[in-house]
N, C-alpha and C positions, 0 to 999 in steps of 0.2 A: 460536610463542612459548611458552615454558615457564611453567607456573603456579608461583607461590611456594608452597613447602611450609609456610610459617608462617601463611598466610592461606587457609583453605579457602574454596571457592567458595560453599558453602551452609552457614553456621554452624548448629550444633544449635539447635533451637527454644528450648530453655531459655537458651542463651547469647545468642541473638538477643533474647529477652525481657529478660534482665538488662541487656544493652547499651542497649536502648530505654528501659527504666525508669531507668537511670543517667543517660542523656542528658536525659530528661524532668526528673529531679530537679535536674540542673545548670541546665537552662533556667529552671525555676521560681525557683531561687535568684538567677539573674541578673536576672530580671524583678522579683522582690521587692526587689532592691537599688536599683531606681529610677534607675539610671544610663543606661538605654537611651533612645534617641530614639524618637519616635512610630513611625517607619518600622521601626526595629529591634524595637520592641515588637510591632508587628503581624506582622512576619515570624516572630518568636519564638512568638507566640501560634498562628499558623498551623502552625508546625512542631510545637508542643506538642500541638495537636489531633490531628495525624497520628500522633504517637508514642502518645498516649492511645488512639486507636482501634486501633493495632497491638497494644498491650499488652492491651486489652480482648478483642480477637479471639483472642490467644494464650491468655488465661485461659479463655475460653469453649471453645476447642478442648481444653484440658487437662481441663476439667470433663467434657466429653463423653467423653473417653478414660477417665476414672475411672468414669463411669456405665456405659460399655460393659464395663469390667472387672468391676464389681460385679454387673451383670446384663445379659449380652449379648443376651438375648431381649427384654427390656423396659427399655431404659435410662432411660426416663422414670419408671419405678416403682422404680428401684434404691434400696435401703436401705443406709445406711452400715454397714460391717462393724464389729461390736462384739465384741471377743474375750471369751471366757468366762473368768471369774476363778476 
């Protein structure tokens, strides 16, 4: 079976993060609208927690990558780069 050229199997991490964040924002808007039943609200809340955790993990991974780029020998002690004026 051929793969679709328009939908990559593994989206880029930034695109995946953006998609998850967008879905989470839409989910929150629907929940705040007050039109969902209790079951729909619980399912939406559960999905929202999963999306939140996914986004948080992506942000933590990005932070680690930045720390490694700033100071690969000691990422926990990395100082932000400040350009000289």
